[in-house]
N, C-alpha and C positions, 0 to 999 in steps of 0.2 A: 246444324246449329250446335254451338258449344254447350256443354252441360251448364245448367243454371245453378249458381251458388248464392247463398245469402250474402257472402263476401268473397270476392275472387282475389285473394292475396297472391296466388301464383301468377295469374295474368298480369297483375300490376308489377310484380317483381320482374317478369320477363322483359318488360319495356325499359327497365332501368338496371338491368342485371350487371352490366359492366361497371357502372358507377358504384353500385352497392358492393360488389365483390372487391373492387379496388379499395373502397373506403374501409371495409372490414380487414382486408389484408394489411393496410397501413397500421391499423391498431395491433394486429398480431405481430407484425414485424417490429413494432416499437416496444411491445410487451408492457405498455402502459395501460393495463386493463382497468384500473380503478382510478378515478379522478385524473385521467390523462388529458392530453391536449384536445382530444376529440370532444370531451365533455365541455370544456371551456369554450371551444369553438361553437358548438351547438347552442350553448347557453347564450352567447353573445348574438348569434344570428337570430335566435328566437326573440331575444329582447328587441332587436331591431325590427323584426317582423311585427311584433305586437305593439311596439311603441311604448314599452313599459321599462321602468328603471331596473328592476330586478327580476330575474328568473332563477329560481332555486330548484335544480333537478332533484328528483328522489326516485324511490324504487317502484312506486305505482300510485295510481290515483287515490286509493284508499289511504295510503300513508300520507299523501298530500293533505287530505282532510284532517287526519289525526294530528299531524305536525302543526297545522294551522291553528287548531283549537288549543294545543299545548302552548304554542308561542304566544297566544293572546291571554294566557294565564287564566282561562276559564276554570272555575272552581266547582267541586262536587256539589250537585244540587242546582247549579245554574241552569236556566231553561234556554234551549236553543230551538227556534222555530224553523221548520222545514215542511216539505210537502209529503203527502201520503202516497203520491203517485210518482215513484222513483225506484231506482235500483237500491237494494238494501244497504249498500255501503254508506249512503248519506246518513242514515240513522244509526247504523251499526257503531260508528265511531263515537257518536254522541253518547250512546249507552255504555260503550267500553270505558270511556273516560269518567263515568259516574255522573255525567251531566243528565239533564232531563229532556228527552226529545218531546217537543210539542208539534204535533202535525196538524196541517190545515188543508183545506180543499184547493182545487186548481180551477183555472179558467176553462170553460167547456170548449172553447175554440182552439186555444194555443196549447193546452195541457200544462201550462206553467203555473206556478204558485200565484194565488189570487191576493193582491195587495190588501183588499178589503178584509179578507180572512186573516191576514197577518195582524191587522189593526185590532181585530176582536180577540186575538190570542195573547196579546201582550199583557204581562203582569209585572209586578215589581221585581220578580226573579228573572225576567227575560234579559239575556245578555247578548244574544247574537241571532242573526237570521241567515239561513243557508238556502238561497234560491237555487234551484236546479234548472239550468238552461236545457230543457228536455228536447231530445230528438234533433237538435241542431239550431234552435233559435233562442234568442235571449228572452228572459223574463222581463217584466216591466220594471227595469232597474231605476228609472227616474222616480217612480212612485215609491219603490222600496228604499231608495236612498233618503227620500224625504221622511219616511217613517223612522228610519234608523237614526237620522240626525235629531229628530224631535225627541226620541226616547234614549239617545246616547247608546246606541247598539252597534256592535260590529256586524259587518256584512262579509260573509265568506261565500264567494261564488263557486258553485259546483259546475264547472265548465267542461266536464269530462266528455260531453257529447257535442260541444259547440265550437271547437277551436277553429278560428278563421272567420267566425260570424262577427258582424259589426252591429253595435247598438247605436241607434240614431237618436240623439237628444232633440228636444223641442226646438232648440236654436239651430239645428242642422249639424252640429258637431257630432263626431263619431269616436267611439272607442271600441277596441276589440273585446270580445267576450273574455271574461276573466280578468280584465284590467280596470274594472269599474269600481268594485267594492274595496274593502281594506285588503283582502287577499283573494286571489283566484286559484282554483285547483283544477288540474287536468290529468287525464290518463293517456298513456301511449300504448295501451293494450293493442295487439295487432289489428283488430277490426275497427279501431277508431279512424277518424278522417286523417289524422296524423298518427300512424301506428308504427311501433318498432317490431322486432322479431323475437320478442320476449315480453317481459314486463318493464314498465317505466312510467314515470309521472313527473309532475313539476308543479311548483307554486309560483305565483306572480304577485308582485306588489310594487307600488310606487313610494312606499314608506320606508325610509332608510332604517329606522329602528326595528320595525317589524321584520324587515329582510334579515337584519343581523340576528334576530332571535330565531327566525326560521332556520337559518344555517346552523345555529348552535343546537337547536332541538333535533335536527336531522343527523347530527354528528355526536351522538352520545351525551348531549348536554355539555359539550366541551368548549370552553371559551379560549383556553390556551392548551396546547397538547398535554394530555394527561392531567389536566386540572378541570374538574367537572363541577360546575356551579349549579347545574340543573339536572333533573332526571330527564334524559332524552331517549332517543331511539337511534338505531343504525339503519339509515335509509339512503341508498345511493343509486344513481343511474350509472350503469357500467359503461365503459368506453365503447364497446362494440355496439350497444344499443344507441348510444349517442351518435356514432358514426352513421348508422342506418338512418336515424331521424334527420341528421343534417342534410343528407341527400334528399330525403323525401320532403323536407321543408321547402325546398326550391319548387316543388310541384304542388304544394298544398292548395293554392288558389286554382290551379288547373283541375286538381282532383275535386274540389268543391263545385267548380263549374260543371264538371261532368255529372256529378250527383244532381245538381239543379236541373240539368237538361233531362235526365232520366225522370226526375220528379214531374217535370212539365209534361212529359209524354204520358205518364200515369194520369195526371190531372185532366188532360184532354180526353183520354180514353174513357174516363169515368164520369165526365161532365154530364149532368142531366139525369144520372141514375139516382132515384130517390132513396135507394137503400145504401148508398155509399156516400159518406162525407169525407172528402179529401182534406189534407192538412190545410189549416188556415194560417197564413203568414201574417203576423202582426205588422202594423205599419211602422213600428219603431225598431225593427230589427231585420237584418238579412237572415236567410235560412241556409244552412249548409247540409241539411238532410242526412244527418248521421243515420237516421231511420226514416223510412217512408211509411207512415202509419195512418191507416184509414179507420173510420168508425163505421161499423155496420149497424143496420136496423132491420128488424124483422128477418133475421138471417140465423140459421143454425150454424154457429161458428165452428163447432167441432166437426161437423160434416163438411164445412168449407175447407178446413185444414186437411181433412182426409182426401177430399177431391183434388186439392192442389198437389198433395204428396203423391197421389196415384198418377198424376201427370208429370211427375219429376220436378216439381217446383217447391222448393223449401219456403215456408213462411214461419213467422215467429209471433208470439204474443208477449208484448212488453207493455204492461205487466199483468199477470193473471190474478194476483192477490194484492189488495191495498196494504200498505205498510202497517196500518193500524189493525189489520186483521191477520197479520202473520203471527203464527203461534209463539214465536220468541218475543214478540213485542205487544202481546195482548196487555191492555191497560184498562183498569176500571173507569178511567176518565172517558173512554171512547167505546162506542158500540156500533154495530152494523146500522147503517142509515144516517150516521152523523155527517158523512162526507159524500153526498149523493152524486156529485159529478165524478169524483174519483172512482166510486164503486160502479157506476154505470160504464165508465171507460174500461175498467178491468174486465167487464163482461162482454164488451163489444169491439174492442180494438183488435186489429191484426196488422202486422208489419210485413211488407213485401220485400223481395230482394232489392238491395240498394248498395251499389258500389261503383267504382270508377270504370269498370270494364263492361258494363251492360251495353249491348248493342241493340239496334232497332229490331232485329229478328227476335231476340230474346224478349224484349219489352212487348212486342206484338203478341208473342205466344203467352206471356204471363197475363196480360190484360184480357186477351180473348178467352183464355181458360177460366179466369175468375168471373168474367161476365157470362160464361156458359152456366155458371152456378147461380150468380146473383143477377137475375133477369129483371 
């Protein structure tokens, strides 16, 4: 049996090695390392895949969030609502820009932001909502859009874990994750479903004016070369990373299908075990399983982690500390117990290996080993 990894980038690379190598070589031969043809080609192909008017590549997913908030001209003190159960970057940018992060609880089944909690958190200072499409499935965007329209709020989708997922509206129509709100943000970190071989990110929008401002903000606030009308940042996707991504984009649906197949194996193996709650897929979204995360009950999680590690199986805890209890984000408005679902999840979740190269022998070994501990 091959060694089990949380993410097997080497195995994935070996299958498309010639295409990747050729694509990188083309960039090196051209010496167009910044804003070269490879970036434009990937941008256009991603626009076509997502069915969105504008893709604006940038340096990473965190920059995508920052540039989005800058482009919308959010002002110091404006409140931005997001979830307490997320990677820190979501709130980090809100705080860095002098905005006020307002965190709310999540749905116990999907782990995504709870629309009812959003409603309760809105004040006259609220200007935007940042739903996080956690672990690979979309938040309840139809409900969130209704709230945003009622209160005249921007919606910035954090789609860093959900690229390729479809949101299904009540009328049966579909949109890709990240193309539903005013702006969508994604990361191309190597372990993502669509990952490059370094750092990378992008923003999506169907609004021409917002797209124009995103491009300006990502390019030093420059409207005409050497004329700077805004304070911006320097955030670019380099050509080599774009070349890698353009190859891998052709396989994204195949990659997501492989993840779903592995997730189904896990689901079947754990079915009926009262101490394991497998991921719940909402009816209004597909799931691309960036992570496969279970909720345990009546289990010593630290001992479980040690048990799996001793058998050569890496596992991760996403996320061990709620955002509102992180030292850097302690706020007198919030205290332990305010967000019971988030706090319980942080104490009970565990993520198993999930990637495109998992085979049945590995999956059998992972599930058997886990069930040895959780009987």
